[in-house]
C-alpha positions as CSV (number, residue, x, y, z in Angstrom):
1,M,-9.8,-8.2,25.4
2,E,-6.9,-5.9,23.9
3,Q,-8.1,-3.9,20.6
4,R,-6.4,-4.8,17.4
5,A,-6.0,-3.0,14.5
6,D,-5.2,-3.9,10.6
7,L,-2.7,-1.3,9.3
8,H,-2.3,-2.5,5.6
9,T,-5.4,-3.0,3.1
10,H,-6.6,-2.4,-0.4
11,T,-9.9,-1.5,-1.7
12,T,-11.3,-0.9,-5.5
13,A,-9.8,2.3,-5.2
14,S,-6.9,1.0,-6.5
15,D,-6.4,-3.3,-6.9
16,G,-8.6,-4.4,-3.9
17,C,-11.8,-6.3,-4.6
18,L,-14.2,-4.8,-1.6
19,T,-14.7,-0.9,-1.7
20,P,-13.6,1.0,0.9
21,S,-17.1,0.8,2.3
22,Q,-17.0,-2.9,2.3
23,V,-13.5,-3.1,3.9
24,V,-14.6,-0.9,6.8
25,E,-17.4,-3.4,7.2
26,A,-15.1,-6.4,7.2
27,A,-13.2,-4.7,9.6
28,H,-16.1,-4.1,11.8
29,K,-17.2,-7.7,11.6
30,A,-13.2,-8.6,12.7
31,G,-13.8,-7.0,15.7
32,L,-11.0,-4.2,14.9
33,A,-11.0,-1.0,16.8
34,A,-9.0,0.3,13.7
35,V,-8.2,0.6,10.3
36,G,-5.2,1.4,7.8
37,I,-7.4,2.3,4.1
38,T,-3.7,2.1,1.8
39,D,-4.1,2.0,-1.8
40,H,-2.0,1.7,-4.3
41,D,-1.0,5.7,-5.2
42,T,-3.7,6.7,-4.4
43,I,-6.2,8.3,-1.6
44,D,-9.4,8.0,-3.4
45,G,-10.8,5.1,-1.0
46,I,-10.4,7.5,2.1
47,D,-13.8,9.5,2.2
48,E,-15.6,6.4,1.7
49,A,-13.9,5.0,4.6
50,L,-14.0,7.4,7.0
51,V,-18.0,8.4,6.6
52,A,-18.1,4.1,6.7
53,G,-16.3,4.5,9.6
54,D,-17.8,6.6,11.9
55,A,-21.3,4.6,10.6
56,F,-19.4,0.9,12.2
57,G,-17.8,2.9,14.9
58,V,-14.0,1.6,13.4
59,E,-11.2,3.8,13.3
60,V,-10.0,4.6,9.8
61,V,-6.7,5.6,9.5
62,P,-5.9,7.4,6.2
63,G,-3.3,6.0,4.9
64,V,-1.5,5.5,0.7
65,E,1.5,2.8,-0.2
66,I,3.6,4.4,-2.8
67,S,5.3,1.9,-5.3
68,T,9.5,2.3,-5.7
69,I,12.4,0.7,-7.1
70,Y,15.4,1.2,-5.6
71,H,18.9,0.7,-7.3
72,E,16.8,-0.1,-10.6
73,R,15.3,-3.2,-10.3
74,T,13.9,-3.3,-6.4
75,E,10.5,-3.1,-5.8
76,V,10.3,-1.0,-2.7
77,H,6.9,0.2,-1.3
78,I,6.0,2.5,1.2
79,L,3.6,2.7,3.4
80,G,2.5,6.2,4.7
81,Y,-0.1,6.3,7.8
82,F,-1.9,9.5,9.1
83,I,-1.9,11.7,5.8
84,D,-3.6,14.6,4.7
85,H,-5.0,13.1,2.2
86,T,-6.4,16.7,0.6
87,N,-2.9,18.0,0.7
88,P,-2.5,19.6,-3.2
89,V,0.5,18.6,-3.7
90,L,0.2,14.6,-2.3
91,I,-2.2,14.7,-5.0
92,E,-0.7,15.8,-7.9
93,Q,2.2,13.7,-7.1
94,L,0.2,10.8,-7.4
95,S,-1.7,11.6,-9.9
96,V,1.5,11.6,-12.1
97,L,1.6,7.9,-10.5
98,R,-1.9,6.9,-11.6
99,N,-1.2,8.9,-15.3
100,A,1.7,5.9,-15.2
101,R,-0.1,3.4,-14.4
102,W,-2.5,3.9,-17.0
103,N,0.2,4.1,-19.5
104,R,1.9,0.7,-18.4
105,A,-1.2,-1.2,-18.4
106,R,-2.1,0.3,-21.4
107,L,1.7,-0.9,-22.5
108,M,1.3,-5.0,-21.4
109,V,-2.3,-4.9,-22.5
110,E,-0.2,-4.2,-26.2
111,K,2.1,-6.9,-25.4
112,L,-0.4,-9.5,-24.5
113,N,-2.1,-9.1,-28.1
114,A,1.0,-9.5,-29.6
115,A,1.6,-12.7,-28.0
116,G,-2.0,-13.9,-28.8
117,V,-4.0,-13.1,-25.6
118,P,-6.6,-11.2,-26.8
119,V,-7.4,-9.4,-23.7
120,E,-9.2,-5.4,-24.3
121,F,-7.7,-2.7,-22.7
122,D,-11.5,-1.3,-22.5
123,R,-11.7,-4.7,-20.1
124,V,-9.1,-4.4,-17.6
125,V,-10.2,0.0,-17.5
126,E,-13.5,-2.2,-16.1
127,L,-12.4,-4.3,-14.1
128,S,-10.3,-0.8,-12.1
129,H,-14.0,-0.3,-11.3
130,G,-12.5,3.1,-12.0
131,G,-10.1,3.4,-9.3
132,V,-5.5,3.1,-10.2
133,I,-4.9,0.1,-12.5
134,G,-2.3,-2.0,-11.9
135,R,-1.3,-5.4,-12.7
136,P,-3.8,-7.5,-10.3
137,H,-6.3,-5.9,-13.1
138,V,-4.5,-6.8,-16.2
139,A,-3.9,-10.5,-14.5
140,R,-7.6,-10.9,-13.9
141,A,-9.0,-9.8,-18.2
142,I,-5.9,-12.4,-18.4
143,C,-7.7,-15.1,-16.6
144,E,-11.5,-13.8,-18.4
145,V,-10.3,-14.5,-21.9
146,G,-8.8,-18.7,-20.0
147,A,-5.1,-18.0,-21.2
148,V,-4.4,-19.0,-17.4
149,Y,-6.3,-20.2,-14.2
150,S,-5.5,-18.0,-11.5
151,V,-4.1,-14.3,-11.0
152,D,-0.4,-16.1,-9.9
153,A,-0.3,-18.1,-13.1
154,A,-1.0,-14.8,-14.7
155,F,1.5,-12.9,-13.3
156,G,4.0,-15.7,-13.6
157,R,3.5,-16.7,-16.8
158,F,2.9,-12.7,-18.5
159,L,3.7,-10.0,-15.5
160,L,6.8,-10.8,-14.1
161,E,10.2,-9.3,-14.5
162,G,11.7,-11.5,-18.4
163,C,8.0,-12.3,-18.9
164,V,6.4,-11.8,-22.5
165,A,4.0,-8.7,-21.3
166,Y,6.5,-7.3,-18.3
167,V,7.2,-3.5,-18.8
168,P,8.7,-1.6,-16.9
169,R,7.2,0.8,-13.4
170,Y,7.5,4.6,-13.8
171,K,10.4,5.7,-11.5
172,V,10.1,7.0,-8.1
173,T,12.6,6.6,-5.9
174,P,12.0,5.4,-1.7
175,E,13.3,8.4,-0.5
176,E,11.0,10.5,-3.2
177,A,8.2,8.4,-1.3
178,V,9.2,9.5,2.4
179,G,9.1,12.5,1.5
180,M,5.7,12.7,-0.4
181,V,4.7,10.9,3.0
182,T,5.6,13.4,5.2
183,Q,5.2,16.8,3.1
184,A,1.7,15.4,3.4
185,G,2.0,15.6,7.2
186,G,2.4,11.7,7.6
187,I,4.3,9.0,9.4
188,A,6.3,7.3,6.7
189,C,6.7,3.2,7.3
190,C,8.8,1.1,4.6
191,A,6.1,-2.4,4.3
192,H,7.0,-6.1,4.5
193,V,10.6,-5.6,5.1
194,A,11.1,-9.4,5.9
195,K,10.2,-9.9,2.2
196,L,12.7,-7.0,1.3
197,K,16.0,-7.4,2.9
198,R,17.4,-4.4,2.4
199,D,18.4,-3.6,6.1
200,E,21.6,-0.6,4.8
201,L,17.9,0.9,2.6
202,L,16.3,0.9,6.2
203,V,19.5,2.8,7.4
204,Q,19.0,4.9,4.6
205,L,15.5,5.7,5.0
206,I,15.6,7.0,8.5
207,N,18.1,9.8,7.5
208,H,15.2,10.9,5.3
209,G,12.5,11.0,7.8
210,L,11.5,7.0,7.8
211,Q,9.4,6.3,11.1
212,A,8.0,3.2,10.7
213,I,8.5,-0.6,9.5
214,E,5.9,-3.1,8.0
215,V,7.2,-6.1,10.9
216,R,4.1,-7.9,11.3
217,H,3.0,-9.4,7.1
218,P,1.2,-12.4,6.1
219,D,4.8,-13.6,4.0
220,H,7.0,-13.0,6.8
221,S,8.1,-15.9,8.9
222,S,8.1,-16.0,11.9
223,A,11.6,-15.9,12.4
224,G,11.5,-12.3,9.9
225,T,9.0,-10.8,12.2
226,K,10.9,-11.9,15.2
227,F,14.1,-10.0,13.6
228,Y,12.5,-6.6,12.2
229,R,10.6,-6.4,15.8
230,R,13.9,-6.0,17.3
231,F,15.6,-4.2,14.5
232,A,12.5,-1.5,14.9
233,K,13.3,-1.6,19.0
234,T,17.0,-0.9,18.3
235,R,16.8,2.0,15.8
236,G,13.5,3.6,17.5
237,L,11.2,2.8,14.5
238,I,7.3,2.0,15.1
239,A,6.4,-1.7,14.5
240,T,3.7,-2.2,12.4
241,G,1.7,-4.7,10.4
242,G,-1.7,-5.8,8.6
243,S,-3.2,-8.1,6.2
244,D,-2.1,-6.8,3.0
245,A,-5.8,-7.6,2.1
246,H,-7.5,-7.1,-1.5
247,C,-9.6,-9.9,-1.1
248,Y,-9.3,-11.1,-4.6
249,A,-12.5,-13.4,-5.5
250,R,-10.9,-16.6,-6.9
251,D,-7.4,-17.0,-5.1
252,V,-6.6,-17.5,-1.4
253,R,-4.9,-14.6,-0.1
254,P,-5.3,-12.5,3.5
255,G,-8.3,-11.0,4.3
256,V,-9.0,-8.1,6.1
257,G,-7.8,-8.8,9.8
258,D,-6.2,-12.2,9.3
259,V,-3.1,-10.5,10.3
260,T,-3.6,-7.1,13.0
261,V,-1.6,-5.5,15.7
262,S,-2.4,-3.8,19.2
263,Y,-4.1,-0.7,18.6
264,E,-1.3,0.9,20.8
265,V,0.9,0.6,17.6
266,V,-2.2,3.1,16.5
267,N,-1.6,5.1,19.6
268,E,2.6,5.2,18.9
269,L,1.9,6.3,15.6
270,K,-0.5,9.4,17.0
271,S,2.3,10.2,19.3
272,A,5.0,10.2,16.7
273,L,2.6,12.6,14.2
274,R,2.5,15.0,17.2
275,Q,6.0,15.4,17.9
276,F,6.4,16.1,13.9
277,D,3.8,18.4,14.6
278,D,5.3,19.7,17.7
279,C,8.8,20.0,15.8
280,N,7.3,22.2,12.9
281,I,5.8,24.6,14.8
282,A,8.6,25.0,17.1
283,T,10.7,25.6,13.5
284,D,8.1,27.8,11.7
285,E,8.7,30.3,15.3
286,F,12.4,30.4,15.9
287,E,12.4,31.4,11.5
288,E,9.6,34.2,12.7
């Protein structure tokens, strides 16, 4: 039986509803050989996940998903795989993003209050379970006060661009995010590319160190998956994939293991990582 991997999941360290240990346990129950922990703008769940991985016999791929803005308005997410989550530069960079998310959420709550929606910021913080705050936490708080009946409705009515409580995110470019991943020793991957449909950006990012694109994703059509699988092959990129599982309690969402790739993709990432390390060693020797 072919071994499978889900390389895109979220935990309570960002905006997921399962702890890192629970995500790994869910991966074990789904029969996965590996799972990527890729929380938004944080690596705080990785240590717990690695311990759980040893306990459940599931390989944990240390990762991150960095939110960026392209051309002032297009949201682009950059995944990092096999990053050094103890890298001090990365930790500091993610701390800046974490603080920006906190301030953004506070401004959203202020706008909601001004619009007559009695959401409390302290409750939003509680819903984040001490992790990085995101719009889903604000959306859940909106649901709790009865303004809407689902997270999707909260986004559509209040939190999307043009809505009453929308606040622009802190601006990081895709190129900067790729640089953050590569300087931390990881493999940079552009997430859910068939939703993004920005092929010109992918070509630009290859020149900045992009080595993979997410081809399999629950929001991709079969045609989109096929197109970007060919795109990856043509451009020499690794074709990754995953469920993007957040495991929201009240909404129908993909779960851990619902979208997977062959474990061979994990081996491809490791191979690219070794080549990257060998190249750095050769450069260092040449400079000496």
